[in-house]
N, C-alpha and C positions, 0 to 999 in steps of 0.2 A: 338829282343828287347821285343816283345810281350810275349815271353816265359820266358825271363830272369826276368822280373818284378814280376810275380807271384812266381817264385822260390825264389827270394830274399825276398819277403814278408813272405813266409813260413819259411825260415831260420831265419829271424829276429824275427818272432813270437816264434820259438823254443828257440832261444838264450835268449829272454826276459823271457820265462818260466824257463829256467835253471838258469838265474840270480836271478829270484824271489825265486826259491827253495833254492839256495845257501844262499841268504840273510836271509830267514826264518830260515834255519838251524843254521846260525851264531847267529841270535838273540836268538834262543832257547838255544844254548850253553851258551851264555852270561847270560841269565836269570837263567839257572841252576847253573852256577858258582857263580853268585851274591847271589842267594838264599842260597846256601851252605855256603858262607862266612857269611851272616847275621845270619844264624842258628848257626854256630859255635861260632860267637861272642856273641850271646845271651846266648847260653849254658855256655860259659866261664864266662860271667858276673854273671849269676845265680849261678854257682858253687862258684864264689868268694863271693857272698852274703852269701850262706850257710856256707861256711868255715869261712869267715871273721867275721860273726856276731854270730857264735855259742858260747854259754856259756859253758865253761868247768866245770867239776864237782868240782874242787878245788875252782874256783871263786865262784861258787854257794854255796858250803858248808861254805866257809869263808866269804861270802858276800863281797868280795873284789871288789867292783864296780869300784874303781880307775883302777884296772888291766883291767877290761872290757872296761872302758873308753878309755884306750890306744889302745885296740884292735879295738874298734869302730872308733877311730880317724884314725888309720892306714888303716882300710878298706875304710873310706871316702876319704882319700888322694889317694888311688890307684884305686878307682872306676871310671869308665867312666862317670857315672851320678849317684851320690849318691841319687838323688831324686827318683830313682827307688824304694826305700824303704821308705814307709810312716811312719812306726813305727816298733819297735822290741818288740815282746811279749814273755814273758817267762811263760810257763806253767809247774808247778812242783807239787809234792805231798804236799798237805796241811795236816792239822790235820784230824784225823778220816777217812782216806781214801778219802778225798775230793781232788779236783784239785784246785790249787791256780793259778790264772792268774795275772801276773804283767806286767807292761809296762816300758821299758827303757826310761829314760828322759835324753837326752844328755846334756841338759843345766845344770841340777843339778847333773849329773853324779850318779844318783841313780835309783832304780826301785821302782815303786809305784803300789799299788793295782789297778787292772783294772777290769772292769765288761763287760762281753759279754751279749749284749741284747738277751734275749731268752735262754741263757745258751748254753752249749756245745751240739752239735749234733742236734740242731734244725735249721730249715730254716728260722725262723722268725727274723726280725730285721737286723740291720747292724752290722758289726764286730766292735771290740773295736778301730780299727784305723779309723773308720768312713767311710769305703768304702761300697758302696751299694752292695747287692748281684748281681751276674751275673747269669742270668738264662740260662740253657742249655736244649735244646729239645732232648728227647730221647724216641723213640717208642710211640709217642702220649701223653706223660705226661711231665710235667715240673719239673725239679729238681733244687734246688739251691745248686749246687755242687761246684761252683768256686766263690771265692770272689775276687773282683777287688783289685789289689795291688796298683794301682795308678789312680788318678782321671783323 
């Protein structure tokens, strides 16, 4: 009995270690699978945003905003969460080689002139949708490279 008790204690310790390792591996597999599912769902939703809200050349040339309103409504009905998009901006060529920035207004089904604080290509100010800049750290300096899409 004196010899059997330490042997059983050693076996129990090993079994618990094996169970712990198996549980950790199972949790890691589940985490990888869930992360992959979330990534795929986000990629799909962002692709739907890009395709669903894109303004085609014919609509732009004809300024057929009713046609775009139908596209916007169809995207909104199919989107998992339409609030992921705060606003739709249209940048196209203005007169004299300038860039014209306009914002889609779903209530009036039109586009109206928009202004970007600080202009294009600068890091000052918020974007026309009102989102604050998101700062990213890279090699010891701060760049305003990404703008928040949602508050």
